[in-house]
Every structure is written in structure tokens, then in C-alpha cells.
GUDOGU-644934 format. One record per residue (C-alpha): residue number from 1; z, y, x; residue in one letter. Coordinates in Angstrom, 3 decimals. Each point is the difference from the previous one (the first is absolute). Layout:
GUDOGU-644934
  resi        pz        py        px  resn
   NUM         Z         Y         X     A
...
***
This chain:
GUDOGU-644934
  resi        pz        py        px  resn
     1   102.382   -26.036    66.342     X
     2    -1.489     3.151    -0.904     X
     3    -2.031     0.487     3.487     X
     4    -1.280    -3.843    -0.307     X
     5    -1.424     1.222    -3.436     X
     6    -1.534     3.140     1.542     X
     7    -1.868    -2.107     2.533     X
     8    -0.962    -2.206    -2.176     X
     9    -1.681     2.953    -2.621     X
    10    -1.684     1.547     3.085     X
    11    -1.580    -3.185     1.159     X
    12    -1.454    -0.751    -3.360     X
    13    -1.092     3.114    -0.231     X
    14    -1.580    -0.171     3.367     X
    15    -1.810    -3.037    -0.790     X
    16    -0.978     1.111    -3.653     X
    17    -2.252     3.459     1.302     X
    18    -1.693    -2.397     2.933     X
    19     2.442     1.450     3.201     X
    20    -0.074    -1.970     3.102     X
    21     3.321    -0.527     1.864     X
    22    -2.124     0.037     2.894     X
    23     0.918     2.604     2.512     X
    24    -2.772     2.167     2.257     X
    25    -0.429    -1.713     3.379     X
    26     2.175     1.543     2.418     X
    27    -0.494    -1.249     3.439     X
    28     1.241    -3.314    -0.211     X
    29    -1.289    -3.057     2.331     X
    30    -2.184    -1.899    -2.225     X
    31    -2.362    -3.429     0.196     X
    32    -2.340     0.196    -2.593     X
    33    -2.659    -2.606    -0.758     X
    34    -3.312     0.684    -1.328     X
    35    -1.781    -2.693    -2.101     X
    36    -3.814     0.784     0.123     X
    37    -3.479    -1.959     0.810     X
    38    -2.561     0.343     2.603     X
    39    -1.561     2.510     1.295     X
    40     2.434     2.471    -1.530     X
    41     2.810    -1.533     2.244     X
    42    -2.197     1.299     3.274     X
    43    -0.229     3.099    -1.426     X
    44     3.521     0.302    -0.573     X
    45     1.107    -0.852     2.908     X
    46    -1.822     2.447     2.111     X
    47     0.768     2.916    -2.272     X
    48     3.440    -1.003    -0.265     X
    49     0.486     0.999     3.817     X
    50     0.161     3.859    -0.770     X
    51     2.197    -0.936    -3.542     X
    52     2.646    -1.239     3.310     X
    53    -0.326     3.805     1.176     X
    54     1.726     1.405    -2.729     X
    55     2.249    -2.625    -1.198     X
    56     1.057    -2.216     3.165     X
    57     2.940    -2.194    -1.969     X
    58    -2.315    -1.019    -2.444     X
    59    -2.139    -3.158     1.574     X
    60    -2.660    -1.419    -2.351     X
    61    -0.700    -3.895     0.369     X
    62    -4.027    -0.513    -1.599     X
    63    -0.327    -3.558    -0.993     X
    64    -4.122    -1.075    -1.301     X
    65    -0.694    -2.588    -2.101     X
    66    -3.489    -1.055    -1.243     X
    67    -0.900     1.989    -3.048     X
    68     1.024    -2.828    -2.789     X
    69     2.544    -0.986     2.062     X
    70     1.888     3.189     0.263     X
    71     0.120     0.719    -4.067     X
    72     1.268    -3.585    -0.838     X
    73     2.584     0.436     2.056     X
    74     0.895     3.574    -1.510     X
    75    -0.198    -1.487    -3.033     X
    76     2.844    -2.868     1.150     X
    77     2.028     2.520     1.802     X
    78     0.129     1.962    -3.467     X
    79     1.523    -2.149    -2.096     X
    80     1.794    -1.645     2.209     X
    81     2.231     2.965     1.123     X
    82    -0.342    -0.786     3.714     X
    83    -2.141    -0.353     3.116     X
    84    -1.271     3.375    -0.702     X
    85    -1.850     2.507     1.927     X
    86     1.539     3.468     0.242     X
    87    -3.365     1.779    -0.339     X
    88    -2.624    -2.163    -1.586     X
    89    -4.517     0.997    -0.358     X
    90    -0.938    -1.188    -3.394     X
    91    -3.783    -0.121    -0.563     X
    92    -1.186     1.168    -3.569     X
    93    -1.110    -3.585    -0.581     X
    94     3.953    -0.341    -0.373     X
    95     1.647     3.275    -0.647     X
    96     0.171    -0.607    -3.942     X
    97     1.672    -3.545     0.445     X
    98     2.167     1.299     2.696     X
    99     1.002     3.435    -1.325     X
   100     0.071    -1.056    -3.940     X
   101     3.068    -2.283     1.185     X
   102     2.460     2.905     1.070     X
   103     0.592    -1.301     3.215     X
   104    -0.555     2.787     1.489     X
   105     1.459     3.256     0.753     X
   106    -0.832     3.702    -2.329     X
   107    -1.433     2.045     2.355     X
   108     0.059     2.267    -2.320     X
   109     3.822     0.087    -0.011     X
   110     2.774     1.480     3.126     X
   111    -0.148     0.144     2.885     X
   112    -3.524    -0.991     0.281     X
   113    -1.637     2.911    -2.253     X
   114    -3.556    -1.547     0.269     X
   115    -1.479     2.351    -2.686     X
   116     0.052     2.850     2.283     X
   117    -3.135    -1.484     1.966     X
   118    -1.869    -1.013    -3.820     X
   119    -2.551     3.029     0.144     X
   120    -0.942    -1.077     4.108     X
   121    -1.258    -3.713    -1.782     X
   122    -2.426    -0.481    -2.327     X
   123     0.794     0.229    -3.583     X
   124    -1.748    -4.077    -0.692     X
   125     2.311    -1.102     3.033     X
   126     3.199     1.260    -1.038     X
   127    -0.109    -1.247    -2.933     X
   128    -0.916    -3.751     1.085     X
   129     3.172    -0.024     1.856     X
   130     2.006     1.563    -2.846     X
   131     1.538    -2.146    -3.500     X
   132    -0.264     3.314    -1.868     X
   133     0.377     3.761     1.368     X
   134     3.696    -0.100     1.278     X
   135     0.001    -2.990     1.762     X
   136    -2.074    -0.958     2.919     X
   137     0.424    -3.162     2.003     X
   138    -2.579     0.289     2.672     X
   139    -0.705     2.841     1.999     X
   140    -4.107     0.069     0.502     X
   141    -0.917    -0.901     3.351     X
   142    -3.646    -0.529     0.362     X
   143    -2.886     0.344    -2.670     X
   144    -3.283    -1.860    -0.408     X
   145    -2.467     2.294    -1.885     X
   146    -2.688    -2.747    -1.570     X
   147    -3.690     0.973     0.505     X
   148    -3.153    -2.338     0.681     X
   149    -0.707    -1.323     3.601     X
   150    -4.548    -0.643    -0.038     X
   151    -1.996    -1.328     2.240     X
   152    -2.288     3.107     0.675     X
   153    -2.497    -2.175     1.900     X
   154    -0.299    -2.493    -2.794     X
   155    -0.367     2.928    -2.429     X
   156    -2.658     1.383     2.286     X
   157    -2.548    -2.868     0.350     X
   158     0.418    -0.643    -3.419     X
   159    -0.701     3.619    -1.518     X
   160     3.160     0.516    -1.323     X
   161     1.712     3.476    -0.102     X
   162     3.961     0.116    -0.200     X
   163    -0.180     3.566    -1.669     X
   164    -2.199    -1.298    -3.073     X
   165     3.111    -2.785    -0.529     X
   166     1.672     2.845    -2.788     X
   167     1.647    -2.588    -2.231     X
   168    -0.368    -3.548    -0.508     X
   169    -2.886    -0.110    -1.958     X
   170    -1.738     0.883     3.250     X
   171     2.392    -2.185     2.490     X
   172    -1.227    -3.024    -3.160     X
   173    -4.096     1.218     0.636     X
   174     0.648    -0.005     3.858     X
   175     1.466    -3.218     0.355     X
   176    -3.526    -1.656    -0.952     X
   177    -1.221     1.299     3.317     X
   178     3.039    -0.494     1.966     X
   179     0.025    -3.678    -1.366     X
   180    -2.715    -2.112     2.021     X
   181    -1.304    -2.673     2.221     X
   182    -0.507     1.576     3.218     X
   183    -1.245    -3.581     1.565     X
   184    -2.753    -0.942    -2.341     X
   185     1.368    -3.457    -0.597     X
   186     0.828     0.647    -3.758     X
   187     3.275     0.364     0.293     X
   188     1.696     3.101    -0.682     X
   189     1.999     0.987     3.390     X
   190     1.756     3.572    -0.527     X
   191     1.316     1.362    -2.791     X
   192     1.351     3.920    -1.668     X
   193     3.825    -1.523     0.173     X
   194     2.231    -2.529     1.670     X
   195     1.306    -0.379    -3.683     X
   196    -0.171     1.305    -3.585     X
   197     3.539     0.852     0.135     X
   198    -0.815     2.616     1.881     X
   199    -1.497     1.462    -3.118     X
   200     2.864    -0.853    -1.855     X
   201     2.239     1.718     2.481     X
   202    -1.793     3.174     0.091     X
   203     0.111     0.819    -3.661     X
   204     3.854    -1.387    -0.831     X
   205     1.477     1.563     3.007     X
   206    -1.754     3.481    -0.433     X
   207     1.952     0.547    -3.343     X
   208     3.099     1.456    -0.572     X
   209     1.335    -3.003    -2.322     X
   210     0.374    -3.543     1.495     X
   211     1.934    -2.811    -1.717     X
   212     1.533     1.891    -2.364     X
   213    -0.158     2.291    -2.524     X
   214     2.045     3.583     0.585     X
   215     2.844    -1.094    -1.835     X
   216     0.106    -3.337     2.183     X
   217    -1.556    -2.803    -2.616     X
   218    -2.356    -2.179     0.966     X
   219    -3.757     1.334    -0.051     X
   220    -2.335    -2.483     1.839     X
   221    -2.528     0.141    -2.856     X
   222    -0.422     3.314     0.602     X
   223    -3.312     1.903    -0.492     X
   224    -0.007     0.753     4.120     X
   225     0.907    -3.811     0.814     X
   226    -2.751    -0.781    -2.021     X
   227    -2.707     1.654     1.302     X
   228     1.278    -0.502     3.854     X
   229    -0.257    -4.138    -0.850     X
   230    -3.265     0.436    -1.982     X
   231    -2.020     1.794     2.740     X
   232     1.179    -1.985     2.208     X
   233    -1.136    -3.316    -1.750     X
   234    -3.175     1.759     0.157     X
   235    -0.168     0.543     3.512     X
   236     0.253    -3.596    -0.037     X
   237    -1.771    -1.181    -1.993     X
   238    -2.804     1.739     1.577     X
   239     0.819    -1.922     3.298     X
   240     0.557     3.609     2.114     X
   241     3.404    -1.169     1.490     X
   242     0.242    -3.485     2.671     X
   243     3.476    -1.447    -1.810     X
   244     1.772     0.602     3.160     X
   245     3.695     0.915     0.360     X
   246     1.287     2.872     1.721     X
   247     1.984    -1.126     3.232     X
   248    -2.151    -3.013     0.641     X
   249    -2.070    -1.693     2.295     X
   250    -3.315     1.134    -1.782     X
   251     1.380     3.421    -0.717     X
   252     0.320     0.314     3.754     X
   253    -3.595    -1.157     0.617     X
   254    -1.851     2.030    -2.837     X
   255     1.654     3.287     0.916     X
   256    -1.135    -1.082     3.852     X
   257    -3.315    -0.849    -0.642     X
   258    -0.537     2.391    -3.089     X
   259    -0.976    -2.648    -2.436     X
   260     2.060     2.012    -2.052     X
   261    -0.639     3.862    -0.645     X
   262     2.412     1.795    -2.193     X
   263     3.625    -0.660     0.198     X
   264     2.469     2.269    -1.871     X
   265     3.248    -0.099     2.201     X
   266     2.871     2.173     1.515     X
   267    -0.583     2.230     2.804     X
   268     2.118    -2.471     1.823     X
   269    -3.073    -2.175     0.584     X
   270    -1.632     1.725     2.584     X
   271     2.459    -0.970     2.265     X
   272    -0.418    -3.724    -0.466     X
   273    -4.156     0.114    -0.210     X
   274     0.367     2.357     3.462     X
   275     2.770    -2.747     1.763     X
   276    -0.795    -3.259    -1.057     X
   277    -2.389    -0.642    -2.822     X
   278    -2.685     1.896     0.981     X
   279     0.198     1.703     3.137     X
   280    -3.972    -0.185     0.888     X
   281    -0.668     1.881    -3.004     X
   282     0.792     2.915     1.320     X
   283    -2.392     2.631    -1.769     X
   284    -1.236    -2.282    -3.207     X
   285     2.742     1.039    -2.023     X
   286     0.820     3.738    -2.058     X
   287     2.468     0.446    -2.533     X
   288    -0.275     1.630    -3.079     X
   289     1.843     0.718    -3.800     X
   290    -0.031    -2.496    -2.741     X
   291    -2.874     0.279    -2.621     X
   292     1.328     1.887    -3.654     X
   293     0.584    -2.361    -2.401     X
   294    -2.721     1.753    -2.320     X
   295    -2.397     2.340     0.338     X
   296     2.285     2.025    -2.278     X
   297     2.642     0.338     2.088     X
   298     0.323     3.626     2.218     X
   299     1.901    -2.290     2.896     X
   300    -0.901    -3.544     2.096     X
   301     3.203    -2.198    -0.708     X
   302     2.724     0.087     2.285     X
   303     2.396    -3.094     1.235     X
   304     2.931    -0.532     2.196     X
   305    -1.037    -2.853     2.234     X
   306     3.382    -0.888     1.924     X
   307     2.896     1.901     1.355     X
   308     3.076    -0.275     1.599     X
   309     3.901     1.160    -1.188     X
   310     3.646     0.008     1.566     X
   311     3.222    -0.922    -2.253     X
   312     3.431    -0.539     1.315     X
   313     1.795    -2.921    -1.813     X
   314     2.854     0.690    -1.606     X
   315     2.105    -3.027     1.030     X
   316     0.540     1.573     3.886     X
   317     2.412     1.660     1.188     X
   318     0.328     3.801    -0.627     X
   319     0.003     0.879     3.378     X
   320    -3.143    -1.927     0.122     X
   321    -1.424     1.856    -2.866     X
   322     0.640     3.339     1.397     X
   323    -1.660    -1.158     3.271     X
   324    -2.916    -1.542    -1.350     X
   325    -1.251     3.295    -2.189     X
   326     0.142     1.646     2.832     X
   327    -3.261    -2.590     1.900     X
   328    -1.284     0.257    -3.312     X
   329    -0.207     4.099    -0.363     X
   330    -1.728    -0.813     3.832     X
   331    -2.125    -1.965    -1.045     X
   332    -1.170     1.855    -2.462     X
   333     0.288     3.494     0.295     X
   334    -0.241     0.297     3.260     X
   335    -3.909     0.778     0.702     X
   336    -0.395    -1.587     3.361     X
   337     1.548    -3.443    -1.106     X
   338    -2.259     0.179    -2.711     X
   339    -3.040     0.924     2.342     X
   340     1.242    -2.864     2.519     X
   341     0.068    -2.773    -2.941     X
   342    -3.546     1.379    -1.365     X
   343    -1.265    -0.235     3.964     X
   344     1.461    -3.512     0.740     X
   345     0.162    -1.786    -3.626     X
   346    -2.901     1.903    -2.195     X
   347     3.458     0.989    -2.144     X
   348    -2.110     3.149    -1.839     X
   349     2.892     2.401     0.197     X
   350     2.359     0.239    -3.352     X
   351     1.397     3.244     1.098     X
   352    -2.631     2.962    -0.769     X
   353     0.782     2.571     2.571     X
   354    -1.141    -3.016     2.286     X
   355    -3.788     0.822    -1.139     X
   356    -0.244     3.491     1.390     X
   357    -0.091    -1.740     3.228     X
   358    -3.724     0.122     1.930     X
   359    -0.481    -3.369     0.097     X
   360    -0.516     0.453    -3.973     X
   361    -3.811     2.205     1.154     X
   362    -0.473    -2.438     2.411     X
   363    -3.060    -2.418     0.015     X
   364     0.486    -4.172    -0.317     X
   365    -2.072    -1.612     2.487     X
   366     0.040    -2.916    -1.374     X
   367    -1.609     1.276    -3.594     X
   368    -2.483     1.733     2.147     X
   369     2.066     3.248     0.534     X
   370     0.818     0.530    -3.394     X
   371     2.412     2.189    -1.327     X
   372     1.933    -2.168    -1.812     X
   373     3.331     0.922     0.162     X
   374    -0.730     3.134    -2.619     X
   375    -1.490    -1.960    -2.219     X
   376     3.271    -2.239    -0.073     X
   377     1.658     2.698    -0.477     X
   378    -1.583     1.179    -2.697     X
   379     0.363    -3.048    -1.914     X
   380     3.545    -0.254     0.658     X
   381     0.894     3.380    -1.766     X
   382    -1.909    -1.422    -3.030     X
   383     1.139    -3.356    -1.009     X
   384     2.213    -0.600    -2.957     X
   385     3.367     0.075    -0.225     X
   386     1.621    -3.311    -0.928     X
   387     3.751    -0.967    -0.321     X
   388     0.237    -3.185     0.666     X
   389     1.864    -3.126    -2.507     X
   390     2.354    -2.622     0.835     X
   391    -2.665    -2.647    -1.664     X
   392    -2.849     1.376     1.863     X
   393    -0.430    -3.186     2.733     X
   394     0.224    -2.205    -3.304     X
   395    -2.616     1.988    -1.945     X
   396    -2.355     0.092     3.105     X
   397     0.524    -3.981     0.290     X
   398    -1.285    -0.152    -3.854     X
   399    -2.839     2.438     0.308     X
   400    -1.269    -1.610     3.400     X
   401     0.176    -3.716    -1.740     X
   402    -1.632     1.364    -3.318     X
   403    -2.905     1.475     2.041     X
   404    -1.323    -3.172     2.237     X
   405     0.461    -1.570    -3.152     X
   406    -2.630     2.917    -1.575     X
   407    -2.313     0.291     3.700     X
   408     0.247    -4.828    -0.112     X
   409    -1.512     0.190    -3.701     X
   410     3.183    -1.541    -0.960     X
   411     0.675     2.879    -2.640     X
   412    -1.527     2.730    -1.680     X
   413     1.048     3.208     0.668     X
   414     1.915     0.526    -3.505     X
   415     1.670    -3.214     0.387     X
   416     1.261    -0.094     3.161     X
   417     1.652     3.261    -0.140     X
   418     1.677    -0.372    -3.796     X
   419     1.442    -3.583     1.986     X
   420     1.208     2.198     3.146     X
   421     1.756     2.494    -2.261     X
   422     1.332    -2.304    -1.876     X
   423     1.410    -1.959     2.737     X
   424     1.489     3.228     1.515     X
   425     1.836     0.930    -3.081     X
   426     1.631    -3.267     0.159     X
   427     1.427     0.806     3.162     X
   428     1.257     3.126    -0.767     X
   429     3.337    -1.210    -0.743     X
***
């Protein structure tokens, strides 16, 4: 009886201190299922060939679903506790929702000890996969530094110098020149932006505070959010956006034809432009930093526009967890694996030692030989650090609706944000 009590006591202590019962991988034969979305599946299948040379007894089946279907599958599987992958790719848009539910292993615990790698990742990306400093539920694998993709041919034709767009006021002034009627039929057919939401995104996502304050309280009426919505409305009222949504046929056509000339996005957009959206626009695009929010600011705004993580569900066999961690370590901390993913899927390396590769010093043909990777590397180091909140996805939906109401003229800024604040507060219980 005493032995049982001692065992239970030790188990309770282990649970209370967060110790894991998982033992390190010890050469067992294990078949794993890694769930992801395209084109990461192509990159991972290629680079895992090298992994198998070191771990011949681990085999990984990489299954890919479309971006939305993949994450919906994870939501369902985590809720049900079955049908789970052994390794889950989680994109930043879902990391808070999926991670905060507690369904993933804490990779800071034994036998993972992910903390040993923290210094090799950008602070903001590490924080995004964390629930505080002692709980890393998702290991960073790729990042998406935010920048501006602009049409140099249009800028040159309209005699606009990107270097003179220093702050948001300068961008607004440039909008007048870059929004125009090219064919002379009396109708505007070229715009500065695809959507005014880009202005909101730049201001909002470059802030260290998002939907909640430092105490976890809803903060949708915060000055920064009000400023972001107000500026977006100003660009909309001036007619500087084409009112088209991302990932629509209209958006693809506008990027291809150059009827929108200024697109704040992630470093990954270049791969889409080059490969299928606008391959014939080679040499016409360039990248630049975001503008400053105001002239008094010392530096331009910095934001993240995507990026992925790898996570291990709790409700899978322990041996799969241990083997899965070896796969995650390889994909996240092997320089060649990171570079293959960058080459095949435009997945900018999250692992900073990979940035020392000579490719980062090379020009990119599609954007006229510009050495954009150096800029992206610099931006990544300056993106503000923000920890996720389990209600982020709910807050994002509510705030997006408020922004739409303002842009469509249904509500003024103060009313829309006050209503959004009340709605979010009602969902905090």
C-alpha cells in the first residue's frame, strides 16, 4: 500500500511540476503521420530523405490538405482526441486557437528541452508559439517578415520615388498620384492598394499590443487600433483602394497587370508572383520596408505576415512523441532542411543559423536582382514580440467585422470599436 501511495505521490509531483513521462527516442521502429498543407509537403518529403539516413527506423507519411481544410481537420481532431497526426504543422493564423486549448505537448519539458534552441530563433516567432516563457507548444519552422511589394514600372511611370514614402502621410500623398485613369475613359483603373485593410494591417500588426492588454483584458478601443481603423477609412474615402479581396481572381489580375501598385505582404508573396500569379512581370516588382507610422518615429513599422510551427499532440503514443520530436528538431534546426524548405516552398527559415548561407547575399532575378533577403532578415529581427491569447481568433473575427462596418460606412470608428469591445467582453467567460 505504501508503494502505491509513493507512486501516486511521485506521479502527482511530476504532473504539478510539468514533467513529462515521455522517454527520449531510443531507436524504435515508428511510423509517423505529419499533417501539413501545400507546398510544405513537397519540401518536407524531399528533405526527409536526409533525415532517414540518421534515423532509418522512423518513417514519416506526409499528408497535405488545403490550408483551410488542414486546419479544420486539426480543430476537429484535437477536440475529439482521435484522428490526430503525430506532427502537426500550424500556421500563425491558427496557432493561438489551437495551442491555447492545451492539446499540444509543452516542448520546454523533458525529453524535448526545446529551450536549448531559443537563442537561435527570432524572439517574436518564439513568443508566437508560446503560452508564456515556460510553455512552448509549437516549434517555429518558418517565418514571414512583412514588407511592401511595389510595381517599380508604375512608380517610375508616375514619377513616384519609393524612398520618399517615409511615413503613412507620405503614402497617403502618393496615393493621389498612383490612383489614376490610364485609358482616359473617365474611370479610375489603377489604384494604390488592393484593399484599405492593408493600411489597417500595417498599423495593427506592427504593434506589440494586439487584441488584449498586458493583463489579458479586451482592448479593442485602444488608441493604436483606433488609429489603424481611422487611417484605413481615410484611404478608402480617398478612393485609393480597388476594394478587392486577397486570393480572389480580381486580386490575381491586379497583381499581374499592375493595376494595384503597393501591396504590403509577407516575403512569401514573391514565390506566388513568380510561379503563377504574375510570372510575366519579372523585373517589374521590388520590395521595400513599410513606412513609419509618423515622422516622429525612429524606425519603420515592422510586422509578421505568416509563418508556420510544428507541434506534437498530447493524445498520441509516447514513442510517437519521442520520434516526432526528432523529426521536428531536424526540420526546424537543420540548416540544409531549412534551406530546402525555402527553395521549394518559399518558407523563409525561422532558424537564424540558416541565414548565414550565401543565398542571403544573392540577388533575386524576379525583382531585378534586388538583394531582398538581407532586408527580410533585418525586418525579422525587429518585429515586436507578442504572446498569443486563447481568444485571439475570436477577437480577430470581431475586430475584422468592425473594420468592415467602418469601411462600408455603416458605423463610425468610435461606435464600431465600442460595439466590438462589448461583444468581445461578452465572450470572455
